[in-house]
N, C-alpha and C positions, 0 to 999 in steps of 0.2 A: 471585398477587393474586386476590382475589374480592370480589364485592359482593352484598349482601343484596337480593333482589328482594322489594319489599312486596306484590306481587300474588300471588306463588307461594310465598313464604317458603322458597325454596330459594336456594342460593348459585350465582351466575353468574360464570364466570371473566372476569377483565379483561386485556385485552392493550393495551399502550401502543405506539403507532408514533411514533418520534421521528426527526428529521432529524439525520444525523451526517456527519462527513467523516472518512473512514478510508482510509489508504493512497492519498492523493491522489485520492480518488473520492467523490462524493456518495453516501450510503447511506441506506437506510430501516432504522432499528433497530426490532427487535421484542422488546419486553420483556414477560415474563410469568414466573410461578412454574414451575419445571421439575417441581414436584409435579403440575401439571396435565397428566397424560399425554396426554389427548385433543388439547390444543392442541399439545403437543410433537410428536405424530405427524403432525398436520396441517401444521405448519410444516416439519418434516423432509422431507415428501414434495414441497416446492416446491424443485426442484433448483437454483433460482438463488439459494437462501438458504444462508449459510455461518454457522457459529457463530464468534464472536469472543471470545477469551479477555480482550482488552482491556476490552471492554464488558460482558462477561458476558451477551451477547445474540445473536440471530440477525440478520445484516445481509444486505441485498439491495441490488443496484445501483439507484439511484433513477431509475426510468422510470415513466411512466404506466401501461404494461402490467403491470410487476411490483406496483405498488401496487394495481392493480384486481384482480390475482390474488391477493394476500395478503388484501384485504377479502373477496373471494368465498369463499375457504377458510375464513375464520374467522367470518363474519357470523352463521352459525347455531349457533356453539358458543361464542361469547365476546361480551362488550361491548367494543367497540373505542373506545379514546380516542386523539385525535390531539393530541400534545403538543408544541407548539413546533416545527411543521414549517414551515421557510422555504418560500417559494413558488418552488421551483426546478424543479418537474416540468413539462416544456414541453407539456402538454396539460391542458385542463380535463377533469376526470373526472366523469362522470354518477354520482350517488349512487345506490346500490342502495336497496331498500326499507327497509333499516335505515338510521337516521340516525346518521352519524359526527359526533361533537361534539368541539369543543374544550374540554379539560379545564379551561381557565382562564375562557373567556368563555361556555361553554355554549351555543353558537350553531352551527347547521349550517355546516360549512366546506367550501368548494370550494378547489381547488388552482389557482394561476395562475402565470404566469412573468413576471418582469421581468428583462431583460438590459441591461447596458452594453455598447455596441458602440464605446467609446473605444479599447479594445485593438485594434490592426490584425491581431494573430495569431488571437484567437479571443474569444468573449464570456465574461465572468466574470460570474456572477449577483450582482445586488444584493439583498440580503436584505430581507425585509419587516421593517423595524425602525421604531421611533418616528422621527417626522419630524425631530427634533433630531440624530439620528445619521446620516442620509443624507449630510450634508456630510462627516462624520468618515470615512466609508467611501470617498467620492470622494477626499478628500485622502490617505488611506492608499494607494489603488489608484494615484493620480498619482505619488507618491513612489516606490512599487515600480516603476512603469513607467519613470521617469526614471532611476532607479538601475540599470535593465536587469536586474532580477531575472528569473529563469526563470519561464515561466508556471505550472509546478508549485508553486514557492514563493509566487508571487502568490496562487494559489488558497488555499493552505494558511494564509498569514498573514491573508487577508481572512476566511476562515471562522473562524479562531480569534478574530480581533477581533469578529466578528459574535457569537459565542456570549458574549463578554464584555459587549458593548453590550446584548445582550438581558437580561442579568442586572441591568443598571444601570436599564433600563426608560427614563425620561426624564431621568435624571441625567447631568450633563456630565462625561465622562471626564477632561477637561482639569483639572477642579477636584479630583481625587482626589490624596490624598498617597500616599507611599511605603507608609505604614502600612495604608492602606486597600486598596492593591493586594496587600499581604501577606494581608489578611483574605480577599480574594477567592480568592487561590490556595490558601489553607488550606481554603476552602470547596470548592474543586474536588478537593482531595485527600481530605478527610474525608466530605463530603457526596455529591459526585458520583462519588467513588471512582474518578477518572481515574488512569491508569497513569502511572509515571514519564515515559515517553517522550512521552505526551500532554501533560503538564504542562510539560516542557521545550519542546515545540512552542509551547504557548500562551504561555509566557514569552518565547520568541524573538520572537513576533509583538507582544506588548505593549511589549518592549523597543524594537523597531523604531518603533512608534507613538510612544512617549514621547520617544525620544532622536533619531529620525530625521525624524519628522513635526512633533512639538511642539518639538524642539530642546532637551529638558532633558538636559543633560549628566550622565552617570552616575546617572541616575534608578533604575536597578536595581542599583546598586553595593552597596546593604545588604540586598538581597533574596536569600536563600539558595536554591540549587537542590536539588531532591531528588537523592539519589545514585541513578545509574542501575544497573539490574542488569547483571552482566557476562555477556552472552549470547555463547556461542562460535558460530562459523560452523558451519552444518550441512553436512557433506561426504558424498559418496557414495565408496565403495570402487570399484577398477577392475572387479570382477566386477559390481557394480551398474550401473556405466556401460555395460558390454558389454551387459547385458540391457535397459537402457534404449534404446540405440541399435538394437539388434536388433529392438526391439518395433515399429519404424516400417517401413513398406514404401515410403511416399511419399518419393521422392528429394529433393523440395524441403524436406520436413519434417526429413529426416535432415541435410541440408546446414545447415539452420538450427541444429540442436542441435550438430552437429559444429563449427560456427564459433564458437558461444558458448563451448564448452569448449576448444577448441585455442588460442584467444587471450585466454581470460579476460575476455570482453567483458560489460558490462551489457546487459540486454534491449533497453533504448533504444538502445545502440550498435549492436547487431545489426540492429534495425529500420531504422536510419538509414544503413547502409552502402550506398554506391552502387558501382557496377561499376567506376568509375574510381578507386575507393580501394583496389583490389586490385593492388598493384604487383608483377607477376611477375618483372620484371627484377631488382629489389633484394630480392625475397622478403620484402615488408613489406605490412602493412595500415595504412592511414591512417585513424586514428579522429578524425573531425572534430568540433570544438565539442561535446566530451563534458561530463560533469558538471564544473561549475565553469568552463565555457567554455574548457577546455583541449583543444588538439589533441595527439595522441601517435601515435607509430609503434609497432606491435607486430609480432612475427615472424610470417610467414605460413608455415605448415607446408607442406612439399612434398605430403604426403598430402591436406591440405585443399585445396590447389590443384588437384590432380587431381580431388577430389570436386566442387568448384565448376565446374571445367571440364566434367565429365560431366553435372552437373546442368543447366548452361546449354545444352549441346549437345542434351539430350534433352527438355527441358521446353518445352512449347507452351501459350501464346504465350510467347516469349522476352522476359525483362526488358529494358527499354530504359534505364532510369536507376538505379533502386535494385535492388540485388542480389536482394532478396526482394519482388518487387512484387505488389500486389493485382490480380488478373486484371480486376477491374470497374473500380476507380478509376485504376489505373496509378500509384498512390502507394505510398509504403512501408506494409508490414504494420503495423496497430496492434500495440502491445506486448501487449495483452490477447490477441490471436490467438496470438502466440508463446507466451505463458504457458499458453493453452489447450492447445497442440500438446504442450508439456512434460508437463501434466497427463495428458493422454491417454496418452502414452507411459509415464509412470510407472505408471499403473493397469493398462496392458496387460502391463507388465513385472512386476507384482506387488510393487512396492517400497512399503513400508508407511510409510516415514518421512515426516514432515510437512515437505515441502521443496517449493521452487518452482524456476523456471528459474534463479534467482540462485544456487542451490546449484552449478551448472556452474562459476560463476567462482570460488566458494569451493573446489571440489574441484580446479580448475586450479592455484590458488595453493598449497594444500596439498601437492599432488602434486609440484610443482616444489621445494617446500621439502625434501620428503623425499628428493628425488633429489639434493640438495646444491646447489641454486641459492641464491646469495647473496640475503638477503632485501632488500638495497638494490635489486638488480635487479628483483625481484618488485614492490617498490613503484612503480618507473617503469612497468613493464609494466601494472600495474593502474591507474595514473593517481592514485594517492593522494597527497594534499597532505602528509600527516604520516606519518612511519615507524611511529607508535604504532598507526595503523589496520591497518597490514600486520602488526605484531607479534602481533595477535590469532591468527595462523595458527601461532605457535609453540606455542600451547596445544593445538592440534588435531593437529599433526604427530606422527607416531609415531617420527620418525628417532632422536631421542635416548632413546626409551623402549623400543625394540626389544629391547635387552640386558638391561632390568631384569627380574629373576626374582621372581616372587611368593613370599613366605615359605611360602604353603601347598603350593607345589611342593616346597620343601625338606623339609617335614615328611613328606609322602608318600614322598620318596626315602629318608629315614632309616628308614621302616618303622614298624610298630606302630600305624598308622591304618587303620581298616577302613571300607569304603563298601559 
């Protein structure tokens, strides 16, 4: 993107900053033409920015510090447009000498925060919407809370609804027909170029609003859903796992990754583990209030038990409640900290695959399957509701493919082919 400057008759690159919600986190989206190599290099040097294939843009955690650093890095090389940023950054940011303008109203924009503290767990941002939509958002939040949806789901649904309401401007969403909602979803796909997964998420939020909040039965019955891509779990081999674990020297960090892999736990489940959940008498780990509000037991590896005992014995200060406790807050480690530990180990081990800590869970399930464990047992260990979710690992496992011989090998054995 570029604009023509009337004063200099030269082209000035344009960067758009947008507010997004990606992987359960508020993000700042940085949109620009990748042919602008100067901007590309400037953004790439910001180590908190990561490229998103979903949005085809660079994303950064939405914080006041990150916003200011982005503006400082780009203000001398680009014209910055702030497009549709909700006021969710918890600090007013002093504008630099360059004026950052809203592309819609063309006025200097500052960032403020409004939070609703109705939720006893934590605050959920109320977006800067038209006044007629504030009641809609509050109704949505109240229904989600009364139905005891997880905080993560509440945030996702509220954000998706907010994106919908911003498009409507001052129109009443309750007055829309099914066909008008179809038009909006087509706009999301064709104009906004949202991914299939993002559209599914938005449809889930709108379905909840129309059917659960407004009481419109089967309002989404005639609205087709886009077919999702079949993405296979990303798995590490045993040699890669060995390099990953050996890359760490901190016993606490090693214990975290060993625990995630040995029991196939989600990162949130590892973070929430309490010392009392480790049952050495029955050799079980109690996974409490996991995804879908389900409790379950998983096997406690004897080797993992020795590792955890050695970690607790040697680590100071000793954890009191949570197995992996923050030294400062004495609370459970944030999941982002655990993800960062994995990424550092991966980089140190020289593993180039685009994987996260969740790949330890995928690797656990795949390796069990390859060793002959019944898939029904794996389903229960992982805490899946549906066996179809677990069956994805059948496509990854090498157990049934190990004896399949490539026809190329047969050609070479017969001779007559040179290399």
